[in-house]
C-alpha angles and dihedrals in degrees: 000000000000091000090053090055092049091048091052090049092051091049092047089052089052091050091050090050091052092048093048090054095044118117110202104214114148114198125227093236122123118256114263105152129038130186123197126202112199134187104217090207090064105030129005107168101121094172093056090071094042091056090044091056088054091049089054088050091242108141105163115143087218095075110121133196118194122192122206121201131177089216108094091198095054114131121171122156097209093077121082091211127003124183138186136189091276088070091068129077135182125309094013096307114160116214098186118090094205092050091049090053090048092053092051092055120095107227123184092222134017115197111200097198102189135097104190116088110257124171091202094054091044089052091054092046092049092046095048119108092213116142096220121029118199123189144172100214128083093193094102110012092183089078096065142054092199128026122197101189105211138118114269090240089065094077093149092059091046093052092050094046094043092052090047092053093045088055092047090051089046092238098133 
């Protein structure tokens, strides 16, 4: 139990270090690739985002959806990548090969679609090389460039607002 607390502290320190060094500079390029980071405990409709990408006329094969679960024994084939707390080590170390590859990819937009505070999800968001980071949570506003403050169950409202802001930012 004590080691778990120390591990969380070391990972939080790493997140704070990443956020302190972050330079928020969103480019003027159009959106081509989107990554979505989901917390399965809050929202688990994978297909909702796939159909939304088609509605936005974004058809890149590089779109990624990552599911996070607190259950280490979770195994569901509908997710491209699913991760759990066992995939994280000390000082921000990632133990999952798929997640490492995801973090190396330059996405135009990262949607962090979770509301509950999660150090693991915050670590992924902070480590991502995405140009525009969109989130739902106001817990740590340093993580995001755009916050749409809704409940994850309100996917219809999110889709409408996200599209509106992409149009305002001239990203579509």
